[in-house]
C-alpha positions in Angstrom: 141.4 72.1 149.7 143.6 71.4 146.5 144.2 67.8 147.8 140.7 66.9 148.4 139.7 68.3 145.0 142.4 66.2 143.3 140.8 63.1 145.1 137.4 63.9 144.0 138.5 64.6 140.4 140.7 61.1 140.1 137.7 59.0 139.0 137.0 61.4 136.1 140.4 61.3 134.9 141.2 59.1 131.8 143.1 55.7 133.2 142.1 56.7 136.5 145.5 58.2 137.2 146.7 60.0 140.3 146.4 63.8 140.1 147.5 66.7 142.1 146.4 70.4 141.5 149.4 72.8 141.0 148.6 76.5 141.0 150.2 78.5 138.0 150.3 82.1 137.7 147.0 82.2 135.8 145.5 78.8 136.5 145.2 75.8 138.4 146.8 73.0 136.6 145.9 69.3 136.7 148.9 67.4 136.8 149.4 63.7 136.4 151.7 62.6 139.4 153.3 59.7 137.7 154.5 61.8 134.4 154.2 65.2 135.5 152.4 66.1 132.4 149.7 68.7 132.5 146.4 66.8 132.2 144.1 70.1 132.3 142.9 72.9 133.9 140.6 73.3 137.0 138.4 76.5 137.2 138.0 78.0 140.8 136.6 81.2 141.6 136.7 82.7 145.0 137.3 79.4 146.4 134.3 77.6 144.4 135.0 74.9 142.0 133.5 76.0 138.8 134.5 73.1 136.5 137.5 71.6 134.5 138.8 71.3 131.0 140.8 68.6 129.8 143.9 69.6 127.4 143.2 68.3 123.8 144.9 65.3 122.8 146.8 65.3 119.3 146.5 61.6 119.0 143.6 62.0 116.5 144.1 58.7 115.0 143.3 56.9 118.5 139.8 58.3 118.7 136.9 55.6 118.8 135.6 55.4 115.1 132.6 57.4 114.7 130.4 54.4 113.5 130.8 52.9 117.2 127.9 53.2 119.4 128.6 55.7 122.3 129.4 54.6 125.8 126.2 55.8 127.0 126.2 53.8 130.5 129.6 55.2 131.2 128.9 58.7 130.6 125.4 58.5 132.9 127.3 56.7 135.5 130.0 59.4 135.5 127.3 62.2 135.6 125.8 60.8 138.6 129.0 60.5 140.5 129.7 64.1 139.4 126.4 65.0 140.9 127.5 63.1 144.3 131.0 64.5 144.5 130.7 68.2 143.4 126.9 69.3 143.7 125.5 70.0 147.2 122.1 71.1 145.6 119.0 68.9 144.5 119.8 68.2 140.9 118.3 66.1 138.3 119.1 64.4 135.0 117.8 66.6 132.3 119.5 65.3 128.9 121.9 63.4 127.1 122.7 64.2 123.6 125.1 64.2 120.8 127.0 67.4 120.3 129.0 66.8 117.4 131.0 63.7 116.1 132.9 62.7 119.2 131.4 65.0 121.7 128.5 64.2 123.9 126.7 66.2 126.4 124.8 65.5 129.8 123.0 68.1 131.8 121.5 68.0 135.0 119.5 70.9 136.4 117.7 72.0 139.8 113.8 71.7 139.6 111.4 74.5 140.8 110.4 73.3 144.0 106.7 74.3 143.6 106.1 73.4 140.1 108.8 70.7 139.2 109.9 72.5 136.1 113.3 72.4 135.1 115.7 75.5 135.7 118.1 76.2 132.7 121.7 77.0 133.5 121.6 75.4 136.8 123.1 72.1 138.1 125.9 71.1 135.7 127.0 70.3 132.0 129.6 67.5 131.3 131.1 66.7 128.0 132.4 63.1 126.9 134.1 61.7 124.3 132.2 58.5 122.3 133.9 56.3 124.4 132.9 58.3 127.7 136.0 60.1 128.7 135.1 63.2 130.5 136.7 66.2 128.7 135.1 69.2 130.4 132.6 69.9 133.3 130.9 73.4 133.9 128.8 74.0 137.1 125.8 76.2 136.7 124.5 79.1 138.7 123.3 78.6 142.3 121.7 82.3 143.2 118.9 82.5 141.3 115.2 83.8 141.9 112.2 82.2 140.8 109.1 84.5 140.1 105.5 82.9 140.0 103.3 85.4 137.7 99.6 84.7 137.4 99.1 82.3 134.5 96.1 83.7 132.6 96.0 81.2 129.6 96.0 77.3 129.1 98.5 75.6 126.9 95.9 75.3 124.2 95.1 78.9 124.6 98.9 79.9 124.3 99.1 77.7 121.1 96.1 79.6 119.4 98.1 82.9 120.4 101.3 81.3 118.6 99.3 80.4 115.6 98.2 84.2 115.3 101.5 85.6 115.6 102.8 84.8 111.9 105.0 82.1 113.4 105.0 80.2 110.1 106.8 82.1 107.2 107.4 81.6 103.6 111.2 82.0 102.9 114.1 80.7 100.7 116.7 78.1 102.1 120.1 77.8 100.7 121.6 74.5 101.6 125.2 74.4 102.6 125.5 71.0 101.1 126.9 70.9 97.5 124.9 69.4 94.8 121.6 70.5 96.9 119.3 72.9 95.3 117.8 76.0 97.0 114.3 75.5 98.3 111.1 77.7 98.7 110.0 76.6 102.1 107.9 77.5 104.9 109.6 77.8 108.3 109.1 79.1 111.9 110.0 82.8 112.8 113.3 83.3 114.2 112.5 86.1 116.3 109.6 84.4 118.4 110.8 82.8 121.3 107.8 81.7 123.2 104.5 83.0 124.6 104.3 84.5 128.0 101.9 83.2 130.6 100.1 86.6 130.1 99.4 85.7 126.7 102.2 88.1 124.9 104.4 86.9 122.3 108.1 87.1 123.4 110.5 88.1 120.8 114.4 87.7 120.5 114.8 91.4 119.6 112.9 92.4 122.4 114.5 90.4 124.9 118.1 91.3 124.1 117.2 94.9 123.6 118.2 95.0 120.0 116.8 97.7 117.8 115.5 96.3 114.3 117.2 98.7 112.0 115.6 99.3 108.6 117.2 98.6 105.3 117.3 100.7 102.2 117.7 100.0 98.4 120.9 100.8 96.6 120.9 102.6 93.5 123.6 101.8 90.6 127.2 102.5 91.9 129.7 103.6 89.4 133.0 103.4 91.1 135.6 106.1 90.4 138.6 104.2 92.2 140.2 100.9 92.2 140.3 98.3 95.1 144.0 99.0 95.3 143.3 102.6 95.8 140.5 102.0 98.3 142.9 99.7 100.7 145.7 102.4 100.4 148.1 100.2 98.4 151.1 102.3 97.3 154.0 101.8 95.0 156.3 101.5 98.0 154.5 98.1 99.4 155.8 95.1 98.1 153.3 92.5 96.7 153.5 88.9 97.2 151.2 85.8 96.5 150.5 84.1 99.9 148.5 81.0 98.3 145.9 80.2 95.8 143.4 82.6 96.8 145.0 85.5 98.6 147.9 88.1 97.9 149.4 90.3 100.4 151.4 93.5 100.5 154.2 94.1 102.9 156.5 96.8 104.0 159.5 97.3 101.9 161.8 96.7 104.8 160.6 93.3 105.5 160.9 92.2 101.9 163.3 89.6 102.6 161.2 88.1 105.5 159.4 85.3 104.8 157.2 85.5 107.9 156.7 89.3 107.5 153.4 90.2 108.8 151.1 91.6 105.6 150.0 95.3 105.5 147.3 94.6 103.4 145.7 91.4 102.5 143.2 90.3 99.9 141.5 86.6 99.9 139.1 85.9 97.1 137.4 82.7 96.0 133.8 81.3 95.1 133.0 81.2 98.7 133.8 84.6 99.8 135.9 87.8 99.8 138.0 89.3 102.7 140.5 92.1 102.8 141.9 94.4 105.5 144.4 97.3 105.2 146.5 97.8 108.4 148.3 101.0 106.9 149.7 102.9 109.9 147.4 105.7 111.5 147.9 108.8 113.7 144.9 110.4 115.2 144.4 113.9 114.1 144.3 116.6 116.7 141.9 118.8 115.0 140.3 117.3 111.9 137.1 116.0 112.5 135.8 112.6 111.2 134.5 112.3 107.5 130.6 112.6 107.2 128.7 109.4 107.4 127.5 109.9 103.7 131.0 110.0 102.5 131.8 106.9 104.2 128.6 105.3 103.0 129.8 106.1 99.4 133.1 104.4 100.0 131.5 101.4 101.1 129.3 101.0 98.3 132.0 101.6 95.8 134.2 99.0 97.3 131.4 96.6 97.5 130.5 97.2 93.8 133.9 96.4 92.9 134.2 93.4 94.8 130.6 92.0 93.7 129.4 94.1 90.8 125.4 95.0 90.2 125.1 95.6 94.0 121.9 97.4 93.4 120.4 93.8 92.4 121.7 91.9 94.9 121.9 93.8 98.4 120.0 96.1 100.5 122.0 98.5 103.1 120.9 98.2 106.8 120.7 102.1 107.9 123.9 102.6 109.7 124.2 103.6 113.2 126.6 106.3 113.4 129.9 105.5 115.1 130.5 107.5 118.1 133.9 108.3 119.3 134.7 108.3 123.0 137.6 109.8 124.8 140.6 107.6 125.2 141.4 106.9 128.8 144.9 108.2 129.6 147.4 105.8 130.9 148.7 106.7 134.7 152.2 107.5 135.2 153.3 104.5 136.5 151.4 102.7 133.4 152.9 105.0 130.9 156.6 104.4 132.1 155.8 100.5 131.6 154.9 100.9 128.0 157.9 100.0 125.8 158.3 102.0 122.6 158.9 98.9 120.7 155.6 97.4 121.7 154.0 100.4 120.1 155.6 100.1 117.0 154.5 96.4 116.7 150.9 97.4 118.0 150.1 100.7 116.5 146.4 102.0 117.5 143.8 101.2 114.5 141.7 103.6 113.1 138.4 103.8 114.2 135.8 102.9 111.7 132.4 103.1 110.8 130.8 99.8 109.8 128.3 99.3 107.1 126.0 95.9 106.8 124.6 94.8 103.6 122.2 92.0 103.3 121.8 89.6 100.3 118.5 89.5 98.7 116.7 87.5 95.8 113.6 88.6 94.6 112.6 90.1 97.9 113.7 87.2 100.1 116.6 87.8 102.5 119.3 85.1 102.2 120.5 84.2 105.6 124.3 83.8 106.0 125.3 85.9 103.1 125.9 89.2 104.2 128.6 91.9 103.7 130.3 94.0 106.0 132.5 97.1 105.2 134.5 98.8 107.8 135.6 102.3 106.5 138.1 104.5 108.3 136.7 107.5 110.0 139.6 110.0 109.1 141.2 108.4 105.9 138.2 107.0 104.2 140.3 103.8 103.5 138.6 100.6 103.2 139.9 98.9 106.7 138.3 95.7 106.3 135.6 94.2 103.8 134.0 90.8 104.1 131.7 89.2 101.8 130.0 85.7 102.1 129.2 84.7 98.4 126.5 82.2 96.6 128.5 79.8 94.7 127.8 79.6 91.0 125.7 76.4 91.3 123.8 78.3 94.3 123.1 81.2 91.9 122.1 79.2 89.1 119.6 77.2 91.2 118.0 80.3 92.6 117.8 81.6 89.1 115.7 78.5 88.0 113.4 78.3 91.3 110.0 78.6 90.9 108.8 81.3 93.6 105.4 80.5 93.3 104.2 78.2 96.3 102.0 75.0 95.7 101.4 74.6 99.4 99.3 77.3 101.0 100.4 79.1 104.2 97.3 77.9 105.6 98.2 74.4 104.7 101.4 75.0 106.2 100.3 76.4 109.1 98.2 73.3 109.9 101.0 71.1 109.4 103.3 72.7 111.7 100.5 73.2 114.4 99.4 69.5 114.1 102.4 68.6 115.9 102.9 71.5 118.1 102.4 71.5 121.8 103.0 74.4 124.4 104.9 73.4 127.4 105.0 75.4 130.5 108.5 76.4 131.3 111.0 78.1 133.2 112.7 80.7 131.0 115.2 83.9 131.9 113.2 87.1 132.4 115.6 89.5 131.4 119.0 89.3 129.2 120.9 91.4 131.5 120.1 89.4 134.6 120.0 85.4 133.7 119.5 84.6 137.4 115.6 86.0 137.3 113.3 83.2 136.2 109.6 83.7 135.2 107.3 81.4 133.5 106.6 81.0 129.6 105.2 78.7 127.1 107.7 76.9 124.8 107.1 75.5 122.0 107.6 71.6 121.8 107.0 68.6 119.4 106.0 65.9 121.7 105.3 63.4 119.1 108.2 63.7 116.6 110.9 64.5 119.0 112.3 67.2 117.0 111.1 70.5 115.9 110.1 70.8 112.2 112.7 72.8 110.6 111.0 73.3 107.1 108.4 72.3 104.8 109.1 72.5 101.1 106.5 74.9 99.6 106.3 72.7 96.6 106.3 69.4 97.5 105.2 69.6 101.1 108.0 67.5 102.1 108.8 67.9 105.8 112.4 68.1 107.4 112.8 67.9 111.1 115.9 69.6 113.2 118.4 67.0 114.3 118.3 67.0 117.9 121.0 64.6 118.6 119.1 63.5 121.6 120.0 60.1 123.1 118.0 60.3 126.5 116.0 62.9 128.3 114.1 62.9 131.4 110.5 62.3 131.8 
C-alpha cells in the first residue's frame, strides 16, 4: 500500500523526485529516495489517505517574488490530477483563491445529486505556493447525509426576511493600519449566518449553542494593592529585564542561569499588556475556593492598575462561575511511571476564574479590544492578565470622531440590499454534527464579486471584502 501511495504522490513532489513512505513512531514520513531527507508527512487514518503536508522550507530568499503572477494553470492541472489519483467520488472544481501572499487554495466539492448544489467540506482542499508547488492536501468528509426540507419561500422573499432582521447596523471601525482614522460605519450583523428555507433567521450564537452573556457597568475602582502584590511578587524573587518592553522574576536558585524560566512575567507596551504568575500552588484539602465576588473585586482592581479609569472604558461580562471537577486518579501502573523530577518541572497550575472585559466608546463596543483576567480560585493571585490596547493615535482619532451619521440607516440598507442576492445553498444543520446538511439561503453579491464590508456613515464610501478569488465554478 505504501509503495502505491508513494507512486501516486510522486507527480506532486517538487522536482518530481522519487519518494518512499516510511512509517515512524507517530507519523508516516515522505522521504526523498536520493537524499534520504524527509520531504513531508502523510496523514492516514484506519488505512484511508487523508492528505499530506510538505515540510516548511527555510529558504525564504528563494521564494517567487510576490509581484509575480501566480502559476494558475499549474495549480488547476495539479488539482485535476489529484482528483483523478486520490478521489473515488464525483467531485467538481469549486474555487481557486489567494489565501495569503505566497499561498493559494484550490477546493473541489461534491454536489447534491438532485439539486446540483455544492456540498461544503467534501472533496478536497489543496494549498500551493505562487509558483504552483503543492504544500498540503486535505481530503473532505465522505459519510454525510442530505436533508430535503420543504422550501417555503423564494430567494426574493428570503431577502425581505433578512432586510427586516436588523442585518445592517451602525458601528465603530478601528483600522489596524497605522495612520488610518477610526470610522463611524454601517456593517452587516456578525451574528446572522443565513435565512432558513422555512423563513427563520439563522444565527451564529444559536448554531454553536453559545449563550449570549449580558454585560454590566463598572463603578469607580480604587485599588488597595500594587500589581506586584497582586501577582505574588516577593522579595525572594530576583527581578530581571528580559527586553525593552518586559520584565521577569525568577527563582533565586536560578539566578545564575540566563535561560531560567520566569516565575512571573510582565510585558507592557502601546499595543497591549500581558502578565502571568506561575508561583507554585498546592490544592488545599479543606479550604473552599474564594467567593466569586472577591475574585471579581481582584480582577477589577488589577485592570484598574493596568489601564486606569476602567469605569469609563470597559464593561464586564457577567462571569460564568468556574465549576471544579474531581481530578482523575492515575492507575497504579501510571503512578509508578510518573517521575518526581517531572512533577517538579511541571507543577499543577492553580484553577482560576476568568473575567472578560469589553472595551467601549460612547456605547459602541470596540471589537478585538478585550481584556481577560484569570484569578486564582484559592490564592486570589492574578494568574494571567491580557489587555489589547488602543494606540495613542487611535484614542485621539476616536475622541474627535463625530458620532452623528450623515447617512441614514434606511439609505445604508438600500445600498447594501441593492447588491445582495440570496443564494440557495447546502449548509451544516447542527454544530455538533457537521455531516448532516440541510438547505438555507446564503447572502451573495453576484454583481460585485465581493461582500460589502462597510459603508462610511459620513461619506457613504463603500468598502468591499477582499475575497482573493481568482477563479470559481459557474
